[in-house]
VMD Tcl script that draws the C-alpha trace (Angstrom):
set ca {
  {0.23 0.12 0.06}
  {1.43 3.26 -0.88}
  {2.12 5.92 1.69}
  {2.45 8.44 -1.00}
  {0.86 11.97 0.48}
  {-2.46 13.11 -1.17}
  {-1.78 16.28 -2.83}
  {-4.20 19.32 -2.67}
  {-4.27 22.36 -4.13}
  {-5.00 25.94 -2.01}
  {-6.15 28.76 -3.99}
  {-6.40 32.04 -1.66}
  {-4.82 35.55 -2.04}
  {-2.05 36.74 0.32}
  {-1.85 39.66 -1.76}
  {-4.32 42.19 -3.25}
  {-7.59 43.80 -2.16}
  {-9.00 40.81 -0.49}
  {-5.93 39.35 1.15}
  {-7.17 40.22 4.63}
  {-10.20 37.72 4.83}
  {-8.73 35.19 2.33}
  {-5.48 34.72 4.47}
  {-8.08 33.55 7.25}
  {-9.52 30.76 4.84}
  {-5.88 29.78 4.05}
  {-5.26 29.46 7.82}
  {-8.25 27.65 8.25}
  {-7.92 25.30 5.66}
  {-4.36 24.67 6.81}
  {-5.64 23.86 10.17}
  {-8.14 21.35 9.25}
  {-5.37 19.76 7.34}
  {-3.07 19.74 10.40}
  {-5.83 18.19 12.28}
  {-6.81 15.39 9.95}
  {-2.94 14.50 9.49}
  {-2.47 14.28 13.05}
  {-5.46 11.93 13.34}
  {-3.71 9.59 10.84}
  {-4.21 11.26 7.48}
  {-6.45 9.39 5.05}
  {-6.14 5.72 4.64}
  {-2.72 6.29 6.53}
  {-1.69 9.04 4.16}
  {-0.85 12.36 5.04}
  {-2.56 15.55 2.93}
  {0.01 17.76 1.59}
  {-1.29 21.45 0.61}
  {0.17 22.81 -2.74}
  {-0.40 26.68 -1.91}
  {-0.36 29.52 -4.36}
  {-1.37 33.31 -4.06}
  {-4.15 34.03 -6.29}
  {-3.30 37.80 -5.66}
  {-6.88 38.95 -6.02}
  {-6.92 38.76 -9.58}
  {-8.98 36.43 -11.78}
  {-6.12 36.14 -14.42}
  {-3.79 34.93 -11.78}
  {-6.25 32.53 -10.16}
  {-6.85 31.11 -13.57}
  {-3.18 30.62 -14.32}
  {-2.20 28.99 -11.13}
  {-5.39 26.70 -11.27}
  {-3.79 25.67 -14.48}
  {-0.48 25.02 -13.10}
  {-1.91 22.70 -10.00}
  {-3.79 20.57 -12.36}
  {-1.44 20.41 -15.57}
  {2.14 20.94 -13.83}
  {1.63 19.57 -10.16}
  {-0.85 17.21 -11.03}
  {-3.17 18.43 -8.34}
  {-7.01 17.29 -8.74}
  {-8.75 18.53 -5.84}
  {-8.73 22.41 -5.43}
  {-9.91 24.55 -2.19}
  {-10.42 28.05 -2.42}
  {-11.41 31.24 -4.22}
  {-13.06 34.23 -2.52}
  {-14.57 36.78 -5.00}
  {-17.03 35.41 -7.64}
  {-14.70 36.74 -10.53}
  {-12.00 34.82 -9.48}
  {-14.43 31.55 -9.07}
  {-15.64 32.11 -12.65}
  {-12.39 32.47 -13.74}
  {-11.25 29.06 -12.31}
  {-14.40 27.04 -13.31}
  {-13.36 26.58 -17.05}
  {-9.97 25.05 -15.57}
  {-11.60 22.26 -13.98}
  {-14.15 21.62 -16.84}
  {-14.19 17.75 -17.98}
  {-13.69 16.68 -14.41}
  {-10.01 17.33 -14.80}
  {-10.36 18.67 -11.48}
  {-12.87 19.67 -8.59}
  {-13.46 23.11 -6.76}
  {-14.70 23.20 -3.19}
  {-15.72 26.91 -2.77}
  {-15.83 28.12 0.82}
  {-17.35 31.58 0.37}
  {-21.07 32.72 0.39}
  {-22.39 33.83 -2.81}
  {-24.73 35.49 -5.42}
  {-26.21 32.15 -6.42}
  {-27.64 31.29 -9.71}
  {-24.80 28.73 -10.83}
  {-24.23 25.07 -10.81}
  {-20.90 23.33 -11.82}
  {-20.98 19.59 -11.54}
  {-17.09 19.88 -10.55}
  {-17.99 22.18 -7.82}
  {-18.94 22.01 -4.08}
  {-20.32 25.22 -2.81}
  {-19.93 25.36 1.11}
  {-20.74 28.88 1.69}
  {-24.03 30.16 1.94}
  {-26.46 30.70 -0.92}
  {-28.59 33.96 -0.87}
  {-31.56 31.96 0.62}
  {-29.43 31.55 3.71}
  {-27.87 35.13 4.40}
  {-29.45 37.71 2.25}
  {-32.69 36.59 2.91}
  {-32.50 36.81 6.75}
  {-30.52 40.00 6.65}
  {-33.45 41.64 4.57}
  {-35.97 40.45 6.81}
  {-34.32 41.55 9.84}
  {-33.52 45.32 8.74}
  {-36.89 45.86 6.78}
  {-38.65 44.76 10.21}
  {-36.32 46.67 12.56}
  {-34.98 49.80 10.97}
  {-37.05 50.68 8.27}
  {-38.45 50.46 4.60}
  {-35.69 52.85 2.72}
  {-32.45 51.23 1.75}
  {-29.50 52.28 -0.22}
  {-26.94 49.98 -2.12}
  {-23.44 50.63 -2.05}
  {-20.88 47.90 -3.52}
  {-17.56 47.10 -4.78}
  {-17.81 47.10 -8.64}
  {-17.73 43.53 -9.72}
  {-19.98 40.69 -9.84}
  {-21.11 39.65 -6.59}
  {-22.38 43.10 -5.59}
  {-24.37 43.27 -8.70}
  {-25.97 40.12 -8.49}
  {-26.57 40.08 -4.56}
  {-28.02 43.68 -5.04}
  {-30.47 42.41 -7.79}
  {-31.58 39.77 -5.26}
  {-32.20 42.17 -2.15}
  {-33.86 44.47 -4.28}
  {-36.56 41.82 -4.55}
  {-36.53 40.92 -1.16}
  {-36.87 44.96 -0.24}
  {-39.96 45.37 -3.05}
  {-41.62 42.47 -1.69}
  {-41.74 44.02 1.61}
  {-43.27 47.02 0.26}
  {-39.61 48.83 0.97}
  {-37.65 51.15 -1.61}
  {-34.27 51.28 -2.94}
  {-33.57 54.69 -2.84}
  {-30.47 54.72 -4.90}
  {-27.63 52.09 -5.88}
  {-23.98 52.82 -6.56}
  {-20.66 51.14 -7.00}
  {-16.88 52.09 -6.23}
  {-13.67 50.61 -7.52}
  {-12.28 47.51 -5.59}
  {-9.28 49.52 -4.74}
  {-11.47 52.77 -3.78}
  {-9.91 55.60 -2.58}
  {-11.03 58.83 -0.43}
  {-12.92 60.42 -3.40}
  {-14.75 57.30 -4.11}
  {-15.90 56.84 -0.58}
  {-16.75 60.71 -0.43}
  {-18.93 60.49 -3.36}
  {-20.78 57.24 -1.47}
  {-21.27 59.54 1.60}
  {-22.72 62.48 -0.58}
  {-25.25 60.22 -2.07}
  {-26.13 58.78 1.53}
  {-26.47 62.63 2.67}
  {-28.86 63.49 -0.23}
  {-30.98 60.21 0.03}
  {-31.23 59.87 3.87}
  {-31.86 56.02 3.83}
  {-33.08 54.22 7.04}
  {-30.30 51.49 6.34}
  {-27.16 51.18 4.07}
  {-26.38 47.83 2.48}
  {-23.12 47.45 1.81}
  {-21.37 45.25 -0.29}
  {-17.83 46.69 -0.26}
  {-14.99 44.33 -0.12}
  {-11.66 44.05 0.65}
  {-9.28 47.06 1.57}
  {-11.91 49.67 0.91}
  {-14.17 48.27 3.71}
  {-12.11 50.09 6.71}
  {-11.95 53.36 5.38}
  {-15.47 53.36 4.36}
  {-16.79 52.43 8.05}
  {-14.51 54.83 9.43}
  {-15.43 57.73 7.06}
  {-19.37 56.67 7.58}
  {-18.58 57.32 11.25}
  {-16.85 60.44 10.85}
  {-19.77 61.68 8.85}
  {-21.98 61.02 11.89}
  {-24.15 58.61 10.35}
  {-23.60 55.67 12.71}
  {-25.68 54.33 14.73}
  {-28.55 55.96 13.41}
  {-28.18 54.92 10.01}
  {-26.98 51.12 10.28}
  {-24.74 49.46 7.78}
  {-25.75 45.98 7.10}
  {-23.51 43.84 4.82}
  {-22.89 40.30 4.05}
  {-19.43 41.39 3.06}
  {-17.97 42.90 6.25}
  {-16.23 40.44 8.36}
  {-14.27 40.09 11.33}
  {-10.91 40.27 9.41}
  {-12.19 43.92 8.12}
  {-13.26 44.82 11.58}
  {-9.94 44.07 13.02}
  {-8.55 47.15 10.55}
  {-10.69 49.76 11.85}
  {-10.26 52.11 14.72}
  {-11.87 50.73 17.99}
  {-15.63 51.33 18.31}
  {-15.97 52.40 14.76}
  {-18.35 49.61 13.60}
  {-20.60 49.51 16.80}
  {-24.09 48.82 15.84}
  {-23.76 47.71 12.13}
  {-25.33 44.52 11.31}
  {-24.46 41.42 9.31}
  {-25.83 37.85 8.46}
  {-23.75 34.78 8.18}
  {-23.75 31.07 9.13}
  {-20.85 31.29 11.64}
  {-19.57 34.02 14.21}
  {-16.67 34.05 16.46}
  {-19.04 34.58 19.13}
  {-20.72 31.42 18.88}
  {-20.78 29.79 22.13}
  {-21.88 25.97 21.38}
  {-19.14 23.73 22.51}
  {-18.21 22.86 18.82}
  {-17.74 26.47 18.12}
  {-15.59 27.02 21.00}
  {-13.05 24.10 20.27}
  {-12.74 25.65 16.90}
  {-12.02 28.96 17.73}
  {-9.70 27.94 20.45}
  {-7.80 25.72 18.10}
  {-7.61 28.72 15.50}
  {-6.41 31.07 17.98}
  {-4.08 28.69 19.79}
  {-2.32 28.34 16.38}
  {-2.59 31.85 14.81}
  {-2.57 33.98 17.58}
  {-5.15 35.13 20.41}
  {-6.60 38.14 18.35}
  {-6.98 36.54 15.26}
  {-10.03 37.20 13.35}
  {-12.31 34.40 12.42}
  {-14.84 35.28 9.81}
  {-17.59 32.74 8.57}
  {-15.92 32.30 5.56}
  {-13.02 30.64 7.55}
  {-15.07 28.58 9.38}
  {-16.59 27.50 5.88}
  {-13.09 26.60 4.68}
  {-12.00 24.62 7.88}
  {-15.31 22.49 7.60}
  {-15.16 21.99 4.06}
  {-11.47 20.22 4.25}
  {-12.51 17.92 6.86}
  {-15.82 16.99 4.79}
  {-13.56 16.63 1.51}
  {-11.21 14.60 3.41}
  {-14.07 12.23 4.54}
  {-15.15 11.91 1.07}
  {-11.76 11.02 0.15}
  {-11.55 8.31 2.70}
  {-14.79 6.90 1.19}
  {-13.81 7.21 -2.29}
  {-10.18 5.67 -1.86}
  {-8.97 8.01 -4.57}
  {-8.69 11.48 -5.54}
  {-10.55 11.10 -8.94}
  {-12.91 14.13 -8.95}
  {-15.94 12.09 -10.00}
  {-15.63 9.68 -6.96}
  {-14.83 12.50 -4.51}
  {-17.70 14.61 -5.53}
  {-20.06 11.53 -5.43}
  {-19.10 10.90 -1.92}
  {-19.19 14.12 -0.75}
  {-23.00 14.48 -1.31}
  {-23.52 11.45 0.95}
  {-21.75 12.78 4.05}
  {-22.79 15.15 7.10}
  {-20.11 16.62 9.29}
  {-20.39 18.52 12.70}
  {-19.19 21.53 11.70}
  {-18.60 24.71 14.05}
  {-21.60 26.34 12.80}
  {-23.98 22.99 13.20}
  {-24.22 19.93 11.54}
  {-23.78 20.40 7.49}
  {-24.28 18.15 4.39}
  {-24.33 18.78 0.72}
  {-27.53 18.74 -1.41}
  {-27.12 16.22 -4.26}
  {-29.40 18.13 -6.45}
  {-27.27 21.26 -6.70}
  {-24.20 20.80 -4.72}
  {-24.77 23.49 -2.49}
  {-24.49 23.05 1.57}
  {-27.33 22.95 4.09}
  {-25.99 25.57 6.66}
  {-27.01 27.81 9.40}
  {-28.34 31.56 9.20}
  {-27.88 33.69 11.96}
  {-27.82 37.75 12.07}
  {-25.78 39.89 14.47}
  {-24.57 43.17 15.53}
  {-21.40 44.62 16.43}
  {-20.42 45.76 20.04}
  {-18.29 48.42 20.80}
  {-15.50 45.79 21.15}
  {-15.68 45.03 17.39}
  {-17.31 41.62 18.20}
  {-20.45 40.43 16.34}
  {-23.06 39.44 18.91}
  {-25.81 37.32 17.71}
  {-29.20 38.85 17.99}
  {-31.00 36.26 15.77}
  {-30.30 32.55 15.75}
  {-33.31 30.42 14.56}
  {-31.79 26.95 15.25}
  {-32.42 25.50 12.00}
  {-30.29 24.28 9.16}
  {-31.77 25.68 5.74}
  {-31.60 23.76 2.45}
  {-29.92 25.55 -0.42}
  {-32.03 27.39 -3.01}
  {-29.24 28.95 -4.89}
  {-31.82 30.05 -7.48}
  {-34.06 31.64 -4.94}
  {-37.10 29.77 -6.76}
  {-39.24 29.53 -3.35}
  {-38.09 32.48 -1.22}
  {-40.52 35.08 -0.13}
  {-40.18 37.31 2.89}
  {-43.68 36.27 3.94}
  {-42.36 32.69 4.41}
  {-40.70 33.89 7.71}
  {-42.82 35.28 10.72}
  {-41.78 38.75 11.73}
  {-41.55 37.38 15.31}
  {-38.20 35.83 14.33}
  {-36.68 39.36 15.18}
  {-37.45 38.97 18.89}
  {-36.06 35.51 19.06}
  {-33.71 34.52 21.68}
  {-30.06 34.83 20.39}
  {-28.76 31.59 22.50}
}
mol new
graphics top color blue
foreach p $ca { graphics top sphere $p radius 0.5 }
foreach p [lrange $ca 0 end-1] q [lrange $ca 1 end] { graphics top cylinder $p $q radius 0.2 }
display resetview
């Protein structure tokens, strides 16, 4: 029997506009690999990661994905954050030359037989955030986002949710991924002019902290909260203390989640990467998907993408967020939605936790805000 390691490819950005959050995904993936290897590996064989920096660039992600498959002989790929880079990688794995495990929430409306989508689909985070802010903060919403695929698509979906609730999108604008002070000021002028009840932000990466800081200096917070799916603990760590207090997010995991499994994960992560290491939801997703993939690899006995993908839909795994599984019909994960608000220390405190695992509906076929009782906004957060 061979003891040759299983080689897997890790595709995350350690440089570029989204490096802050992608480094947490890389760290979480490596932590999972270390745990798997410490437990004996898969069939006695260690997992060896082959790591490349995607540099937040679709072109670079595609190039290193091709290198992994064509030169390094790797068939199982883990990574990608922005939708633009995921879309650049998908053609590389076409024809089952490889399989991609994608650990990031995204806009939905996609299916690839060679991809496992472990992050939240819109019905598992955007839907809940819309329901909460419309019930608690008002009906007039302004959208501001970074200029790439995800913000445009998720804003289209959020617009539908707002209109369903008889709300109004008062304006929608986009700033560059590498936005500067002038771009942010342009957004603030629009907010002053329209006076929304809530700002829905899909700004990502290095522009996030400056936007929140400028927002606070302009005097908007906390009377007009920012609600965001893209602002994470990794972004908060780059802001001045107290800047983000009162702002809101929806995700499948927050580092303050107090279940035993969540506590073990956060303790292991911070024991490995530092007591102050931020742990966003996408890091938890990157962590559990590696464990789930290793279980699928063990069942398959081979890293043949077809066999691993088939086994991945047969497994349930006790992730830090809760027990997860992959829907065989669409390759998306059943996950656990939550809504949280930032406190004065920059920690997300969960304010709504329904305690349910949601089936993925990446095409939003059945979603209506009327499907949820408005009473949920006062449900206990435990």
